[in-house]
C-alpha positions, -999 to +999 in steps of 0.1 A: +002-002-002+013+035-009+023+056+020-006+083+017-030+054+013-016+040+048-021+076+062-053+083+053-060+049+068-045+053+096-064+088+103-096+069+100-081+044+126-086+015+099-050+007+089-044-029+087-016-040+060-008-076+052+022-088+044+040-119+028+071-123+052+076-104+085+107-109+101+111-102+137+145-100+152+155-101+187+178-063+194+215-079+204+242-082+179+252-112+193+231-146+175+197-123+176+171-147+181+147-146+147+110-157+136+097-151+100+063-158+087+032-141+067+014-119+091+001-078+095+005-050+109-026-033+126-043-007+145-073-010+164-101+015+174-081+029+203-055+039+180-027+011+194-007-007+171-004-044+165+020-070+151+009-099+144+034-130+126+022-165+117+061-179+125+075-211+112+091-228+146+104-258+163+096-270+198+132-257+212+124-227+197+090-226+215+105-236+248+133-210+245+109-180+239+087-191+268+121-190+290+130-156+276+095-146+287+097-159+322+131-147+328+123-113+342+115-105+377+091-080+386+104-043+397+129-048+374+138-028+336+138-046+307+170-047+289+176-038+254+175-079+242+141-082+255+131-061+229+124-072+189+127-051+158+102-059+129+106-053+096+079-067+065+074-067+031+041-064+014+024-077-020+036-043-035+071-050-028+070-020-004+092-026+032+080-016+065+094-016+096+076-013+136+098+002+165+112-022+187+089-037+213+081-065+239+074-099+222+043-119+234+042-157+223+015-186+215+041-217+209+023-248+195+045-277+202+023-301+182+023-281+149+053-261+134+032-231+137+036-204+162+019-166+166+040-139+177+027-106+186+040-072+196+026-037+204+051-018+188+048+026+190+053+032+154+048+018+120+082+032+102+085+040+062+114+046+044+108+065+008+132+082-012+128+123-016+139+144-046+132+178-032+163+201-027+146+219+002+143+195+040+109+197+054+090+181+081+052+176+085+036+165+119+000+157+123-018+163+160-053+141+156-082+155+179-076+191+181-110+198+176-116+219+213-079+229+213-073+266+208-048+270+179-064+299+168-036+326+164-013+304+151-028+292+120-012+308+088+021+307+071+053+323+094+091+328+092+110+316+119+144+330+131+155+298+147+194+303+148+218+330+141+213+333+102+191+303+099+152+306+089+124+281+085+093+285+069+060+273+095+028+265+083+001+254+106-034+247+095-064+226+102-066+196+083-096+176+079-113+156+110-102+176+141-066+175+126-036+205+130-011+205+104+024+218+108+047+218+085+083+233+084+107+236+054+140+246+045+162+253+015+194+251+040+181+216+055+171+215+094+183+205+127+182+167+130+163+175+166+138+199+151+106+177+159+113+174+195+123+210+203+091+222+179+069+200+198+082+219+231+076+253+215+040+245+206+032+225+243+045+261+258+029+288+237-003+265+235-002+253+276-010+214+262+009+188+264+007+175+224+011+139+211+024+134+172+004+109+154+020+112+119+057+122+115+070+130+080+105+142+078+125+148+041+159+162+031+190+150+017+175+123-004+156+104+021+122+103+035+111+091+072+072+086+076+062+074+109+025+063+119+024+066+156+003+046+183-024+073+204-004+083+235-023+094+263-042+127+266-047+139+301-084+155+294-081+175+327-053+194+322-057+230+324-048+249+301-026+284+312-011+295+280+014+322+281-006+345+259-045+338+247-044+316+219-081+322+211-077+353+192-066+358+159-051+392+171-022+379+189-005+359+160+024+382+157+034+381+198+025+343+200+048+334+168+075+355+185+068+333+217+074+303+197+105+314+179+123+328+209+113+291+227+125+273+197+160+293+196+162+284+230+152+248+232+177+239+205+207+257+219+203+228+249+234+205+245+210+176+250+201+163+218+181+130+219+161+142+252+136+172+264+150+205+271+150+208+312+128+237+310+103+216+289+103+190+312+096+208+340+069+230+321+054+193+316+051+187+351+033+217+360+006+211+328+002+170+344-002+184+377-030+204+371-049+173+356-049+159+397-065+175+429-061+205+441-032+196+466-012+176+441-012+209+419+001+228+443+031+204+450+033+199+412+036+236+404+057+246+427+081+219+425+079+228+385+086+264+393+114+255+416+130+232+390+130+263+368+144+289+387+174+267+393+181+272+352+186+308+358+220+317+365+230+326+398+246+362+404+282+361+419+280+368+459+286+399+472+305+381+504+338+366+502+334+343+527+348+305+523+318+285+534+333+253+525+362+262+552+337+279+579+321+249+576+353+226+584+361+248+612+330+248+627+322+210+626+361+204+637+355+227+669+320+207+677+337+178+674+374+180+694+339+190+724+329+159+724+293+170+710+275+140+699+284+131+658+248+128+649+246+168+657+279+175+644+265+160+611+237+174+614+249+214+618+277+205+589+249+196+568+227+231+578+262+247+571+269+231+538+238+248+521+245+283+528+273+268+497+239+267+476+223+292+460+185+292+468+158+289+438+143+320+463+178+339+452+171+335+418+142+346+420+149+375+440+176+386+411+150+391+387+130+416+405+148+448+398+148+433+357+109+433+355+112+396+352+092+385+383+071+400+414+081+399+451+046+392+459+045+365+428+076+348+447+061+351+482+030+334+469+051+305+457+065+305+491+031+298+506+023+275+480+052+251+486+057+255+520+020+246+531+021+220+501+048+200+511+044+202+554+010+187+554-013+194+584-045+183+595-074+200+569-098+219+590-133+226+575-127+261+575-101+250+543-134+241+527-149+273+524-154+293+495-131+322+507-105+300+513-103+279+483-109+313+465-074+326+481-058+293+471-065+298+436-056+332+433-019+322+446-020+293+425-024+318+396-001+343+407+026+312+408+018+311+372+031+344+363+059+341+383+066+307+362+060+323+328+081+355+342+110+329+345+105+312+314+103+351+294+138+357+310+154+324+304+144+329+264+145+367+257+107+377+253+093+408+259+058+414+247+022+410+262+013+380+281-019+366+297-018+383+337-032+353+356-020+371+391-053+394+379-090+379+379-099+381+345-063+369+336-062+403+316-038+411+290-004+429+303+031+439+292+069+419+297+088+433+314+069+441+345+070+478+359+096+479+392+088+505+418+112+520+437+103+495+468+118+465+447+084+451+439+072+447+401+037+452+388+017+444+355+020+476+330 
């Protein structure tokens, strides 16, 4: 089947590919176990992928397969050699692959036939590419109720010094959003991951790529991906309202700044640390209010630790001070447990606290003292548990907690704006109604900062 026809069936959750030959090979360089036979690649109604191969085996192969499945112990990670790669040739001669996954088997000791099953995350097709331009095309399913309005259109993105790409975001059929990036000068190898991170930031949503189609240097790799878990209760807090078409220019500017920041990360095959913290904040909002407070405050702490610390004004050598004080305590026969505890407390003086990093941004208009104070209250109340009383459930108290949470969102966004070098409009979650305001904030003589 041609890839375009397969993709159309995949969008309808009706994909089924029959193969005369499927080869399943163990992921190991040393004598990999291999199974071969006819079978199919299939997608079920929920979007999950399945490979089934009717392989020819011997009783000895069946016993060995059974023993391999039973060798793992509860609580331990699967090894690379527990996974199997799959390749297949369809009746038209087209080659497909499935990403490595665990093998399930139904072994017959009576006949020479066995059924091998896998649940891969991706079906992969490798094709040729004749165009001189490089292109990345991503499809996101199930986006009908998600607010992409301000992102739709064709945009010119400056993603690195002297490097640009054409970015088109459009609504497709059947609740699909299509994002296409292209460039005559080639595209970064990590562009898909970083572009998804940037889109998640500006939308305030988790995204799952359902179809990825990348092409360049004479090669095209198309992937059909199993449906991911989409938390339905996530509360989106985008840094700027994406419902309004009037916000297109600043939102694309935000996207560009975040993409540049993420692409500069030295880690090529993992999320940028800032993106990971933002994901934790999003996912925390899908839980109870208490879990939301813990997750958001910890995510904000993680983002604060990405801010370079200012050089201390003091010239105290805290390491030497700690050694001298603990030695003095030891000489006076204080209990060892007490000496170690005091040494640990003094060791904290050598560290720059997240709050100190935040306070360094107040005079720059990146964050507000009031927002930092709200974060301290949310964090301390959430992580240091106490007995809940009936007054905690009163409307006024719940409103106060939500007001504090919303201030923490402004703090989080302000730190990210500072990290990526953004200035412009933003959604001010510190005020009810979430009006738009300008970033940086306006600093007043008392050292606080207010939205302008």
